C-alpha positions as a LaTeX table, in Angstrom:
\begin{tabular}{lrrr}
\hline
Residue & $x$ (\AA) & $y$ (\AA) & $z$ (\AA) \\
\hline
Unk1 & $-0.01$ & $-0.10$ & 0.20 \\
Unk2 & 1.30 & 3.51 & $-0.89$ \\
Unk3 & 2.05 & 5.43 & 1.88 \\
Unk4 & 0.23 & 8.24 & 0.80 \\
Unk5 & $-3.30$ & 5.80 & 1.87 \\
Unk6 & $-2.93$ & 6.40 & 5.39 \\
Unk7 & $-1.45$ & 9.70 & 5.55 \\
Unk8 & $-4.26$ & 10.77 & 4.17 \\
Unk9 & $-6.69$ & 8.59 & 5.60 \\
Unk10 & $-9.11$ & 10.56 & 7.29 \\
Unk11 & $-8.11$ & 14.60 & 6.37 \\
Unk12 & $-9.51$ & 16.86 & 4.21 \\
Unk13 & $-8.22$ & 18.28 & 1.00 \\
Unk14 & $-9.50$ & 21.33 & $-0.54$ \\
Unk15 & $-9.91$ & 21.46 & $-4.03$ \\
Unk16 & $-8.94$ & 24.81 & $-4.66$ \\
Unk17 & $-10.13$ & 27.99 & $-6.73$ \\
Unk18 & $-7.92$ & 29.87 & $-9.14$ \\
Unk19 & $-7.95$ & 33.86 & $-9.11$ \\
Unk20 & $-8.42$ & 35.07 & $-11.79$ \\
Unk21 & $-9.67$ & 38.44 & $-13.27$ \\
Unk22 & $-12.95$ & 38.71 & $-15.80$ \\
Unk23 & $-10.44$ & 38.08 & $-18.70$ \\
Unk24 & $-9.51$ & 35.21 & $-17.01$ \\
Unk25 & $-6.07$ & 36.12 & $-16.49$ \\
Unk26 & $-4.41$ & 34.47 & $-13.43$ \\
Unk27 & $-4.25$ & 36.42 & $-10.75$ \\
Unk28 & $-0.59$ & 35.08 & $-8.75$ \\
Unk29 & $-0.09$ & 37.54 & $-6.20$ \\
Unk30 & $-3.80$ & 37.08 & $-5.41$ \\
Unk31 & $-3.24$ & 33.16 & $-5.65$ \\
Unk32 & 0.08 & 33.70 & $-3.45$ \\
Unk33 & $-1.68$ & 34.82 & $-1.07$ \\
Unk34 & $-4.41$ & 32.54 & $-0.94$ \\
Unk35 & $-2.38$ & 29.93 & $-0.84$ \\
Unk36 & $-0.52$ & 30.95 & 2.45 \\
Unk37 & $-3.81$ & 31.44 & 3.91 \\
Unk38 & $-5.45$ & 28.39 & 2.95 \\
Unk39 & $-2.83$ & 25.94 & 3.79 \\
Unk40 & $-2.35$ & 27.66 & 7.71 \\
Unk41 & $-5.79$ & 25.76 & 8.07 \\
Unk42 & $-6.89$ & 22.56 & 8.97 \\
Unk43 & $-5.80$ & 20.49 & 5.85 \\
Unk44 & $-4.51$ & 17.69 & 5.28 \\
Unk45 & $-3.45$ & 17.74 & 1.42 \\
Unk46 & $-4.83$ & 20.56 & $-1.73$ \\
Unk47 & $-5.83$ & 19.10 & $-5.15$ \\
Unk48 & $-5.31$ & 21.51 & $-7.92$ \\
Unk49 & $-6.00$ & 21.75 & $-11.43$ \\
Unk50 & $-9.29$ & 20.25 & $-10.20$ \\
Unk51 & $-12.98$ & 21.41 & $-11.77$ \\
Unk52 & $-13.02$ & 24.06 & $-8.90$ \\
Unk53 & $-9.88$ & 25.29 & $-9.79$ \\
Unk54 & $-10.91$ & 25.17 & $-13.75$ \\
Unk55 & $-7.44$ & 23.26 & $-13.94$ \\
Unk56 & $-8.59$ & 21.80 & $-17.94$ \\
Unk57 & $-9.14$ & 25.49 & $-18.95$ \\
Unk58 & $-5.78$ & 26.52 & $-17.78$ \\
Unk59 & $-2.71$ & 26.79 & $-20.02$ \\
Unk60 & $-0.06$ & 24.26 & $-19.45$ \\
Unk61 & 2.18 & 27.39 & $-18.85$ \\
Unk62 & $-0.21$ & 28.88 & $-15.91$ \\
Unk63 & $-0.70$ & 25.56 & $-14.71$ \\
Unk64 & 2.51 & 25.18 & $-14.17$ \\
Unk65 & 2.87 & 28.14 & $-12.23$ \\
Unk66 & $-0.14$ & 27.26 & $-10.81$ \\
Unk67 & 1.48 & 23.94 & $-9.04$ \\
Unk68 & 4.68 & 26.26 & $-8.58$ \\
Unk69 & 2.46 & 28.23 & $-6.25$ \\
Unk70 & 1.30 & 25.60 & $-3.69$ \\
Unk71 & 4.49 & 23.55 & $-3.93$ \\
Unk72 & 5.92 & 26.99 & $-2.42$ \\
Unk73 & 3.66 & 27.60 & $-0.29$ \\
Unk74 & 3.04 & 24.32 & 1.39 \\
Unk75 & 4.81 & 20.49 & 2.08 \\
Unk76 & 1.24 & 18.56 & 2.46 \\
Unk77 & 0.71 & 16.20 & $-0.45$ \\
Unk78 & $-0.88$ & 17.68 & $-3.29$ \\
Unk79 & $-2.89$ & 15.96 & $-5.71$ \\
Unk80 & $-3.24$ & 17.39 & $-9.55$ \\
Unk81 & $-5.95$ & 16.80 & $-11.57$ \\
Unk82 & $-5.51$ & 15.49 & $-15.01$ \\
Unk83 & $-7.50$ & 14.92 & $-17.85$ \\
Unk84 & $-8.07$ & 16.90 & $-21.67$ \\
Unk85 & $-7.39$ & 20.15 & $-21.75$ \\
Unk86 & $-9.26$ & 22.27 & $-23.90$ \\
Unk87 & $-7.27$ & 24.02 & $-25.52$ \\
Unk88 & $-5.68$ & 20.34 & $-26.88$ \\
Unk89 & $-6.84$ & 19.15 & $-29.95$ \\
Unk90 & $-8.34$ & 14.93 & $-29.13$ \\
Unk91 & $-9.66$ & 13.87 & $-31.90$ \\
Unk92 & $-10.65$ & 10.39 & $-30.65$ \\
Unk93 & $-9.64$ & 8.69 & $-27.33$ \\
Unk94 & $-5.75$ & 8.09 & $-27.98$ \\
Unk95 & $-5.78$ & 11.69 & $-28.76$ \\
Unk96 & $-7.45$ & 12.07 & $-25.37$ \\
Unk97 & $-5.45$ & 9.38 & $-23.36$ \\
Unk98 & $-2.61$ & 10.79 & $-24.76$ \\
Unk99 & $-3.12$ & 14.60 & $-23.64$ \\
Unk100 & $-3.98$ & 13.38 & $-20.04$ \\
Unk101 & $-0.41$ & 11.35 & $-19.67$ \\
Unk102 & 0.92 & 14.47 & $-21.07$ \\
Unk103 & $-0.76$ & 16.54 & $-18.54$ \\
Unk104 & 0.56 & 13.60 & $-15.89$ \\
Unk105 & 3.96 & 14.21 & $-16.46$ \\
Unk106 & 3.67 & 18.16 & $-16.01$ \\
Unk107 & 2.13 & 17.47 & $-12.79$ \\
Unk108 & 5.26 & 14.67 & $-12.28$ \\
Unk109 & 7.65 & 17.45 & $-13.00$ \\
Unk110 & 5.69 & 20.81 & $-10.95$ \\
Unk111 & 6.12 & 18.23 & $-8.08$ \\
Unk112 & 2.91 & 16.92 & $-7.40$ \\
Unk113 & 2.36 & 14.37 & $-4.97$ \\
Unk114 & $-0.02$ & 12.25 & $-6.96$ \\
Unk115 & $-2.78$ & 12.54 & $-10.44$ \\
Unk116 & $-6.24$ & 12.24 & $-10.20$ \\
Unk117 & $-7.76$ & 11.18 & $-13.24$ \\
Unk118 & $-10.48$ & 12.99 & $-14.98$ \\
Unk119 & $-13.15$ & 10.40 & $-16.56$ \\
Unk120 & $-13.02$ & 10.17 & $-20.44$ \\
Unk121 & $-17.20$ & 10.41 & $-21.02$ \\
Unk122 & $-16.66$ & 8.61 & $-24.06$ \\
Unk123 & $-15.44$ & 5.32 & $-22.95$ \\
Unk124 & $-19.03$ & 5.19 & $-20.90$ \\
Unk125 & $-20.48$ & 4.49 & $-24.32$ \\
Unk126 & $-18.27$ & 1.67 & $-25.10$ \\
Unk127 & $-18.65$ & $-2.06$ & $-24.33$ \\
Unk128 & $-14.93$ & $-2.13$ & $-23.23$ \\
Unk129 & $-15.06$ & 1.21 & $-21.53$ \\
Unk130 & $-14.24$ & $-0.61$ & $-18.29$ \\
Unk131 & $-11.25$ & $-1.91$ & $-19.92$ \\
Unk132 & $-10.33$ & 1.29 & $-21.54$ \\
Unk133 & $-10.66$ & 2.97 & $-18.44$ \\
Unk134 & $-8.15$ & 0.77 & $-16.28$ \\
Unk135 & $-5.68$ & 0.86 & $-19.24$ \\
Unk136 & $-5.60$ & 4.52 & $-18.92$ \\
Unk137 & $-4.98$ & 4.80 & $-14.83$ \\
Unk138 & $-2.29$ & 2.17 & $-15.63$ \\
Unk139 & $-0.78$ & 4.20 & $-18.54$ \\
Unk140 & $-0.68$ & 7.69 & $-16.56$ \\
Unk141 & 1.13 & 5.37 & $-13.39$ \\
Unk142 & 4.18 & 3.86 & $-15.44$ \\
Unk143 & 4.39 & 7.04 & $-17.74$ \\
Unk144 & 4.24 & 10.11 & $-15.12$ \\
Unk145 & 5.31 & 7.23 & $-11.44$ \\
Unk146 & 3.03 & 8.90 & $-9.14$ \\
Unk147 & $-0.09$ & 7.65 & $-7.51$ \\
Unk148 & $-3.40$ & 7.66 & $-8.88$ \\
Unk149 & $-6.81$ & 9.07 & $-6.96$ \\
Unk150 & $-9.54$ & 8.13 & $-9.35$ \\
Unk151 & $-12.84$ & 10.08 & $-10.19$ \\
Unk152 & $-16.27$ & 9.64 & $-10.51$ \\
Unk153 & $-17.63$ & 12.57 & $-11.77$ \\
Unk154 & $-21.16$ & 13.05 & $-13.03$ \\
Unk155 & $-22.18$ & 14.12 & $-16.43$ \\
Unk156 & $-22.92$ & 17.66 & $-15.72$ \\
Unk157 & $-19.18$ & 18.69 & $-15.01$ \\
Unk158 & $-18.35$ & 16.11 & $-18.25$ \\
Unk159 & $-17.70$ & 12.75 & $-16.84$ \\
Unk160 & $-20.08$ & 9.50 & $-16.82$ \\
Unk161 & $-21.06$ & 6.98 & $-13.63$ \\
Unk162 & $-18.69$ & 4.71 & $-12.58$ \\
Unk163 & $-19.95$ & 1.51 & $-12.00$ \\
Unk164 & $-19.30$ & $-0.83$ & $-8.65$ \\
Unk165 & $-17.17$ & $-3.37$ & $-10.52$ \\
Unk166 & $-15.04$ & $-0.49$ & $-12.77$ \\
Unk167 & $-14.86$ & 1.10 & $-9.02$ \\
Unk168 & $-13.31$ & $-2.39$ & $-7.70$ \\
Unk169 & $-10.94$ & $-2.83$ & $-10.60$ \\
Unk170 & $-9.49$ & 1.03 & $-10.38$ \\
Unk171 & $-8.85$ & 0.16 & $-6.20$ \\
Unk172 & $-7.55$ & $-3.51$ & $-7.57$ \\
Unk173 & $-4.01$ & $-0.98$ & $-9.07$ \\
Unk174 & $-1.35$ & $-0.67$ & $-7.16$ \\
Unk175 & $-0.69$ & 2.55 & $-7.90$ \\
Unk176 & $-4.38$ & 3.62 & $-6.80$ \\
Unk177 & $-4.52$ & 5.40 & $-3.53$ \\
Unk178 & $-8.37$ & 5.91 & $-3.75$ \\
Unk179 & $-11.61$ & 7.06 & $-5.15$ \\
Unk180 & $-13.55$ & 10.32 & $-5.28$ \\
Unk181 & $-16.93$ & 10.23 & $-6.33$ \\
Unk182 & $-18.26$ & 13.70 & $-7.55$ \\
Unk183 & $-22.42$ & 12.69 & $-8.33$ \\
Unk184 & $-23.88$ & 15.47 & $-7.31$ \\
Unk185 & $-26.86$ & 14.48 & $-6.12$ \\
Unk186 & $-26.89$ & 11.00 & $-7.35$ \\
Unk187 & $-27.34$ & 9.06 & $-3.42$ \\
Unk188 & $-28.10$ & 5.86 & $-4.85$ \\
Unk189 & $-24.53$ & 6.02 & $-7.37$ \\
Unk190 & $-22.72$ & 7.70 & $-4.67$ \\
Unk191 & $-23.31$ & 5.12 & $-1.95$ \\
Unk192 & $-22.82$ & 2.05 & $-4.50$ \\
Unk193 & $-19.73$ & 3.38 & $-5.75$ \\
Unk194 & $-18.20$ & 3.81 & $-1.41$ \\
Unk195 & $-19.81$ & 0.11 & $-0.60$ \\
Unk196 & $-17.73$ & $-1.25$ & $-3.99$ \\
Unk197 & $-14.56$ & 0.16 & $-2.00$ \\
Unk198 & $-14.97$ & $-1.65$ & 1.03 \\
Unk199 & $-12.64$ & $-4.17$ & 2.45 \\
Unk200 & $-10.29$ & $-2.56$ & $-0.29$ \\
Unk201 & $-7.92$ & $-0.84$ & 2.14 \\
Unk202 & $-7.84$ & 2.30 & $-0.59$ \\
Unk203 & $-8.98$ & 5.47 & 0.49 \\
Unk204 & $-12.96$ & 6.23 & $-0.06$ \\
Unk205 & $-13.31$ & 9.75 & $-0.79$ \\
Unk206 & $-16.22$ & 12.12 & $-0.98$ \\
Unk207 & $-16.54$ & 14.21 & $-3.10$ \\
Unk208 & $-20.19$ & 15.09 & $-2.29$ \\
Unk209 & $-20.65$ & 18.78 & $-1.56$ \\
Unk210 & $-24.41$ & 18.19 & $-1.83$ \\
Unk211 & $-24.25$ & 15.15 & 0.12 \\
Unk212 & $-20.94$ & 15.89 & 2.22 \\
Unk213 & $-22.63$ & 14.22 & 5.83 \\
Unk214 & $-23.99$ & 11.61 & 4.38 \\
Unk215 & $-21.09$ & 10.38 & 2.22 \\
Unk216 & $-19.84$ & 9.61 & 5.79 \\
Unk217 & $-22.47$ & 7.78 & 7.08 \\
Unk218 & $-22.12$ & 5.53 & 3.80 \\
Unk219 & $-18.39$ & 5.21 & 4.58 \\
Unk220 & $-16.04$ & 7.60 & 3.22 \\
Unk221 & $-13.38$ & 8.43 & 5.33 \\
Unk222 & $-11.09$ & 11.00 & 3.26 \\
Unk223 & $-12.73$ & 14.30 & 1.71 \\
Unk224 & $-11.83$ & 16.02 & $-1.27$ \\
Unk225 & $-13.89$ & 18.74 & $-1.96$ \\
Unk226 & $-14.39$ & 22.10 & $-3.62$ \\
Unk227 & $-16.80$ & 23.43 & $-1.11$ \\
Unk228 & $-13.10$ & 23.43 & 1.15 \\
Unk229 & $-11.95$ & 26.22 & $-1.59$ \\
Unk230 & $-13.87$ & 29.38 & 0.74 \\
Unk231 & $-15.08$ & 27.08 & 3.09 \\
Unk232 & $-11.79$ & 24.88 & 5.37 \\
Unk233 & $-13.07$ & 24.78 & 9.14 \\
Unk234 & $-16.77$ & 24.24 & 7.98 \\
Unk235 & $-16.22$ & 21.06 & 5.89 \\
Unk236 & $-13.14$ & 20.11 & 8.69 \\
Unk237 & $-15.41$ & 20.17 & 11.33 \\
Unk238 & $-18.05$ & 17.79 & 9.98 \\
Unk239 & $-14.65$ & 15.59 & 9.09 \\
Unk240 & $-13.21$ & 15.56 & 12.66 \\
Unk241 & $-16.51$ & 14.88 & 14.28 \\
Unk242 & $-17.68$ & 12.14 & 12.12 \\
Unk243 & $-14.30$ & 10.55 & 12.77 \\
Unk244 & $-14.41$ & 10.88 & 16.54 \\
Unk245 & $-17.85$ & 9.73 & 16.93 \\
Unk246 & $-19.36$ & 12.72 & 17.87 \\
Unk247 & $-22.77$ & 12.05 & 16.77 \\
Unk248 & $-23.67$ & 15.26 & 17.77 \\
Unk249 & $-21.42$ & 17.41 & 16.91 \\
Unk250 & $-21.46$ & 15.90 & 14.23 \\
Unk251 & $-24.98$ & 16.76 & 13.18 \\
Unk252 & $-24.84$ & 20.19 & 13.98 \\
Unk253 & $-21.88$ & 20.85 & 11.71 \\
Unk254 & $-23.19$ & 18.56 & 8.97 \\
Unk255 & $-26.43$ & 21.45 & 9.68 \\
Unk256 & $-23.81$ & 24.48 & 9.52 \\
Unk257 & $-22.26$ & 23.39 & 6.00 \\
Unk258 & $-25.21$ & 21.87 & 4.41 \\
Unk259 & $-26.79$ & 25.56 & 4.93 \\
Unk260 & $-23.34$ & 26.66 & 2.69 \\
Unk261 & $-23.92$ & 24.01 & 0.09 \\
Unk262 & $-27.09$ & 24.91 & $-0.35$ \\
Unk263 & $-26.58$ & 28.51 & $-1.12$ \\
Unk264 & $-23.94$ & 27.46 & $-3.67$ \\
Unk265 & $-24.87$ & 24.46 & $-5.44$ \\
Unk266 & $-27.39$ & 24.52 & $-7.43$ \\
Unk267 & $-28.29$ & 25.29 & $-10.94$ \\
Unk268 & $-26.90$ & 25.91 & $-12.24$ \\
Unk269 & $-24.71$ & 24.17 & $-11.25$ \\
Unk270 & $-21.30$ & 24.88 & $-12.85$ \\
Unk271 & $-22.16$ & 28.21 & $-11.13$ \\
Unk272 & $-20.81$ & 27.04 & $-8.20$ \\
Unk273 & $-17.48$ & 28.10 & $-8.86$ \\
Unk274 & $-18.34$ & 31.57 & $-9.22$ \\
Unk275 & $-20.07$ & 30.91 & $-5.74$ \\
Unk276 & $-17.12$ & 29.76 & $-4.07$ \\
Unk277 & $-14.64$ & 32.34 & $-4.83$ \\
Unk278 & $-17.80$ & 35.03 & $-3.91$ \\
Unk279 & $-17.57$ & 33.44 & $-0.46$ \\
Unk280 & $-13.35$ & 32.99 & $-0.98$ \\
Unk281 & $-13.83$ & 37.01 & $-1.50$ \\
Unk282 & $-16.62$ & 37.55 & 1.84 \\
Unk283 & $-13.87$ & 35.53 & 3.70 \\
Unk284 & $-11.16$ & 37.41 & 2.83 \\
Unk285 & $-9.34$ & 34.92 & 1.11 \\
Unk286 & $-9.11$ & 37.07 & $-2.28$ \\
Unk287 & $-9.65$ & 39.82 & $-2.99$ \\
Unk288 & $-12.63$ & 41.38 & $-5.52$ \\
Unk289 & $-10.56$ & 41.77 & $-8.46$ \\
Unk290 & $-9.32$ & 38.38 & $-8.50$ \\
Unk291 & $-12.99$ & 36.54 & $-7.83$ \\
Unk292 & $-14.11$ & 35.91 & $-10.94$ \\
Unk293 & $-14.42$ & 32.99 & $-13.05$ \\
Unk294 & $-14.90$ & 33.39 & $-16.75$ \\
Unk295 & $-15.53$ & 29.90 & $-17.98$ \\
Unk296 & $-19.03$ & 29.53 & $-16.00$ \\
Unk297 & $-22.62$ & 30.81 & $-16.85$ \\
Unk298 & $-23.32$ & 34.51 & $-16.12$ \\
Unk299 & $-24.95$ & 35.20 & $-13.05$ \\
Unk300 & $-27.16$ & 37.72 & $-11.37$ \\
Unk301 & $-26.58$ & 39.72 & $-8.47$ \\
Unk302 & $-29.25$ & 37.92 & $-6.21$ \\
Unk303 & $-26.99$ & 34.50 & $-5.96$ \\
Unk304 & $-23.85$ & 36.55 & $-4.63$ \\
Unk305 & $-26.51$ & 38.45 & $-2.58$ \\
Unk306 & $-27.01$ & 34.98 & $-1.34$ \\
Unk307 & $-24.35$ & 33.59 & $-0.64$ \\
Unk308 & $-23.06$ & 36.76 & 1.21 \\
Unk309 & $-26.74$ & 36.30 & 3.37 \\
Unk310 & $-25.54$ & 32.42 & 4.19 \\
Unk311 & $-22.13$ & 32.91 & 5.28 \\
Unk312 & $-23.20$ & 35.90 & 7.82 \\
Unk313 & $-26.06$ & 34.39 & 9.23 \\
Unk314 & $-23.26$ & 30.95 & 9.68 \\
Unk315 & $-20.36$ & 33.68 & 11.63 \\
Unk316 & $-22.79$ & 35.49 & 12.85 \\
\hline
\end{tabular}
């Protein structure tokens, strides 16, 4: 078993935002300050280049500099999301796999400790899709030399449902640390995926911002979530109480986090990144001029008001 499994088990890894201006230019001064503030809190690791950080939208140069900034800020493990960048000319599955491996090689060169492999949605429709998914993970591990996190990502974010049998095959790989579920609101799919990992000894990682509390009750033991990009302590308190078998404290902490999740994770779901940035701005983690998500939908001012009102109530 890779030593990162036990190092990360029971910890929180925020899937961090990438501060940008309205034109998508990364604000590196703001990123440096954000990285310093976030890593001073109760985190067991950091996830960069994930969906929350718009990793597939960044240029290769920006991805490298974002990783460098986080690597300089902390010695906790860094997990880098790897997949097919939006700029890549991936006409087919082979090109998509090549692009994923190239991104993993860049993560290794930049000092990442592990990579989280974005799903290739086209595999979900193929009769040999599971075998190809396993082969992709094996290739990423072999060529990058890094351990892996599997990524069951919901379709609205570009993923597809991983069957329990695929979860078990992925967890059987020597290089696999664990599988993260991010099913959005699919309770049965999340539960089945977590249960598929029972007895594997690997990490059962929740990425369920709207089912955070239930996912622990179903068996998740580690968290890698976008909601922690702006509210580390709210997120950490839930995990801490559950791990300590403090069930009363768990329900209280979960209620608080769930109120924030309800104000940030709803349709259009891609708007959650902007809502996280508004929350990070309110908390003083990111300045207003760097709290923009140019890749998500336009949101009305009322949605910002909802986020701020929720935070003011939670912290009053």
